[in-house]
N, C-alpha and C positions, 0 to 999 in steps of 0.2 A: 657434603655439595648443598648447595643450595635448592630449597625445594623449586620448582618449573612453576609456572602460570598454570598450564596444564594439571600439574598434582595437584597444586592449590586448590583449583575447582572442583575435581574430582571429589576432595574432602569435604567440599561445601554442598554435596549432591543433596543428601537430606534435607539441608537447611534451604538449598533452592526450591526443592521439591514442597518443601510446606509452605512455601511463600506461593509459589506457582498454585498451589491446591488452593490456596485462600482466595486468590485471585479469579478463578477459576468458578469456585462456588457462589461469587455476587458479581456478575459483569455487570458492565454499564456501558450506555449506548452514549455517541455524539461528543459534546464538547466539555459536559458537566458530570465529571466521575467524582464526585466527593470520598465515598468509600475506597474508591481505587487510588486516590492521590492518596488517601490517611495511612493505607497499608504501606505504599511507598516511602512517604514519610517515615515512619515507623522502621522500614529495613535500612536507612540511610543513617539512622539516630546514633548518635555517637562517632559518626566517621569525621574525620576534619574535611568538610564540605561548606562552600558558602550555597547555602540554598535558598532559590526564590519559586514563589507560588505566580501562575499565571491572575489576570486581570479577567481575560475575556473566558477563560478555560481552565478546567483544573489540571494546569501541566505543572511539572515538578521540571525546574533547570538546577542543576547542580553543578561545583566547580569545582575541581580537587589542583591546588597551586601544587606543583613540585616543588623539589627541595633544591633543584637547581635552575638556571635559564636558560630556556628556550621557548620554541611555539606552541600553539595550539592545537588540540585535534579535538573533534567532536563525536560523538557515538549517540546514537539515536536509536530510542524503541518506542515503538507505539502502544497505546493500552485501551484502547476501545473496543468493544463487543459488536454482534453482530443480531438483529433482530430475528432469530430463531429459536424453535421450543428444540433443545438438544434430544437426540435419540441413538447418541453415541454408545451409551451404555459401560463408558469407561471406568477406571479405578475412582474418579471423583467429576461430577455432575453439578450443571448450575441448578442454583436452587430459587432465582430468580426467573418467574413463568416469561415464556416468551422471550428471554434474552441469553446468547449464549458466545462463547469465545470459539467462533466456528473459524478465525482464520489465525488463531495461534499468537495472538496480542499479548496474552496471560505470559506464553514463554518470552515472547521480547522483552517484558518490563522484568520479568525475572531473572533473566541472563544478562540484562542492565545494571541492574542492582547487584548482582552478582559481579560485576567487572569494577564497579565502583568499591566492592570491599575489596578485591585482588588489588587494584592497584592504589586504595590507601594502606595499603600494609607496606606498600614498596612507595611512597611518597618521597621520601628521603632520597633516591635514586631516580626520577622522573627527570628530565632534563627539559621540563615545561609546563605546561597545563592542559587538563582535561573536561569537556565541557560535557555532561551527561543529561541528554536532551529526554525526557520522561513527556511523551507526547498525546493527547487523547486525540478524538475527532479524523483520524486517518480515513475511517469507512465513509468516506463521503463531504466530510464537512471542513477538510481543508485546513486541519489544526494544526500544520508545518507554516504554512504561511503567516495563521495569527500570530504563533509563537515567533515566528520570525521577525513581523510588526512589532512583537512586545518585547524583543532585542536578545533570542535566545543567539545569537551569532556574534553578539557584542557583550555576551556575558562574564566574559575573561577579561574586556578591556582590549583587546583587540581579537582580529580574525582567526577564526581557523585555518590552517593551511590544507587542512584535509576532513571529509566526515565520512563516516561509514555507517551502513544501515543491515541489520541483517532479519531475514523473513523465512519463518519455518514455513515447507511443505509435508501435508499428512502423507502426503501417495506421491506417485513417480521417482521421487528417489531413494536412495536408501535412506534408513536413518545413520547421520551423521557423514554425510556425502555433501559437499557445498558445491554451487554452480555459479556462475556468474560470467560477465563478458566485457569488454569495453564496445563503448559508443552506446546506442540506444539498447536500453535493458527491458523498459515496461515500456507500454503503449501512452499515447494521451487519449485522453476520453474524454467526450463532451456528451452533451443530450440535446436532440432535436426534438421540439414540440410543436406540431403541425396542425391546425384549424384550419378546415375546407369549407365556407359556407357558402350556401344558395339559397333555393326558396322550396320549404315544405310543399307536400301536395297527396293524394291518394295513389297506392301504387298501380291501381286500374289505369291512371290517366298521368303516366310520367311525364307528356307531352306540355301538362299543364304545369308542371313543376319543373326546379332546377336540382336535381339529384347530386347531391355531393358526394355519394357513395364510390361510384363508378370513377370518378377522377381521383379520389383521395386511394384509391387500389392502384389505378394506373400510377400516381405517383410511389407507392411502396416497391413496383414491379420498376419503375423506372431507375429508382436511387439504387437496387442492383444491379442493372446495366450499367451504370455512370462507372460502378467500382470497376467493372472488367473491361470497360472502354475509354474511361477516362482517366486512368491512372496505370503507372509503370509498375509491372509486376514484383519488381525488385524493390519500391517503396510502397508496400502494402499498406493500405485501409481497409477498414471493417465497417461493414453498416448492416445495424441488426436492427428491424422493428419488431417490437418486443411488446408493444399494447395498439389495439387498434379497436377504437369505440364508436357506433354509430346508431341512430335509431333505438324506438322502442317496442314496435310491431310489424308483423312481415308489412302489411298492408300501408303504413304511413311510410310516405318518403320525408327523411329527417331534414331540418335546416343546416346540419353541421355533421361532419364528422372528424374524428378526433385522431390520429397516431402518433407514439413516441419513438425515437429509435437513439441508438447508444449507436456513435461514431469513434472509431480508435485509427491512430496512425502513430506513424513513428519517427517522421522528421517535421520539422517546423513547415517545408513546403508543402508537404503534402497535406499539413492539417488545414494552414490556410486556404490551398486550392478547395479542399475537399466542403471546407463553410461556403464559401463563394459559389463554387457550382451547385450546389443543393440548391442553393435558395432559386439562383437562375432558373435551373430545374423546376423548381415545384412552381414558381411563378409561372412561368411557359404554360406548364399542362393545366394551372387555372384558370390563366385566360385564354385558351382552347376552348375550354369548356364556357365561357362565359361566367366563371365563378372568382370567389375571392378567397385567399390563401393567407393567411398568417402564419409565418414560421419564426420563430423564435429558437436560438442556442442557449442553451444553460453551459456554460462553460465548467469545464472539469479541469482535471491536473493535466499539465503539461506533461510532455515525455519525459521518461525519466531516462539521462542520458550520464552513462557510468564515462567519468576520464579515463582515459587508456592507460594511464600511469599508474593511478591508484588501481585499477582494477587489476593490472600486472603485478604489482606491488601486494595484493589480498590475496591473489593468487600463489605466490613464492612464501608466505606465509603460511597459509595453509600446508603447502609442500614441505616446509621447513619444520613445522610445530604437530602435523599430524600423519606426516608423511605420503610416499606415493599413492594415488588412487582414491583421495578423498578430496581431491578438487576437480571439478569437471568445467572443461569452457561450453557455455553454449552455442548454437551455431548460428541461432535466430534470437530477439528478441521474446518476452511473454505478453501475450496479448491484455494480461491485466492494466491496471493501473494505479500510481502511488503517488502520494502528493509527497514523500521524499522527494520527487522531482522540484519542487519549490528550495531545498538545500542544495540540489545537482546545481541549479540556474548560478546560485550565488558563491559554491564551494566547491573546489575540486574532490569530486566524491566515487564512493563505489557503493554499491546496492547489493549485497549477496544473498544469495538463498541457500536453506540447511533443511537436508534431509531429517523429518522428524517421524516417518511412520515407523508406528511399534515393530517388535520385532517378530512378533506373531502375525502378521499380516504383511501380505503381498503389495508393495508399491504399484503394481501394474494395476492392481483391482481393488485398492485401499479406497475409501472417498475422499475426494478432493476438497480442499480449503472452501468453506462456503457453504458444506454440506453440512445438514442437521446430524449426520452421522460420521463426520470427520474425525479421529480420535489422534492427539500427539503424544509422543514418548517422552515422559521426563529425562530418559537418558540424553535430550538433544541440549538439557539445560548446561550441565558443566563444560559440553563442548562449545556452545555458544559464547558463553561467559569469558572462557579461555581465547576465544576469536577476539573478542571486543577488548581485551586488555593486549594481548599482544599487538594488535593492530594498533593501540595508541602507543602504547610503549615504543614498539621497533620504529613509527612515524615520528616519534617528538625526537629520537637520535640520528634517523637517517633521510634523506632523500632519496626517493625513487631515480 
């Protein structure tokens, strides 16, 4: 009996762990990941792949040509780390001060490389082509958009019929359990930068100045009220002001007050309404106080929307490969954001989360992604590699 993809992935467990540990020891930030790119290229060396690297970023695009004609499927893994000092104390730790793979992208990269090995070994039986998208700059740099601009979706000569991405979670989910849903799966994220300008003066005589601080405080509270009174609770938005700065001393009225907020939304309609209503609100409060306000939106990632058909296909695949109880349908989206959204806007896609909490920790209390204490289990590596490979193999030969 031929070895299954899942069994073949388990046989690669030690090899996958070595690659993941090497990536974890030398994490890199943003779009320029030369050491990470070097490790990925080394891991793919000798495989029957057509490999190109990025111009504006340290990406790797690898195309596997199947032995039989058929469509194209894209598999994506992100590679960048976060500016955190690791305090996790796991089996392997970062050797780069102030940089850590706190979101598990080292696992994603390793899983995708593992899938490339699994599928290359079955190249002759593949009915179509597979594009492996090794992407830098997910953590705020929009690397997926840059790779699309550089042609990753056309790397095989024709567009993929489907795309899939995995993302590990260090808590909440038990190790080896998948979760996803059709429709919105991750939020849109935008940053609002507000500067309120007045005129400074002495704190003892505020009537001789035009104090921007009370107006800025009113704006912060009004934004919260706007969320609860201006938006449908069943099409939610989240507004959080995370930074507020004004003044230099207790008795000096400053000329400016500044704050920054993150905006999260789950539909295009709510997204557009959130941006326009916020500006109207801020302008109105500033005018009422006789102040000037500058509100600048830093556009982030759009809503990550899973294609319902592809999400259902991924759920069936998990059940057939790993058995009952390994897939959970999420009742609502996650409020984080993802630049795989740019792929979803172009290609029918599914974004799937995978529990990677170590067996000796309680998922309910373990540190979550982006924590300096987050720890991810190597046991998730063959699981993710096998699912990547199964999704590609099955999707090339079946229309969901």
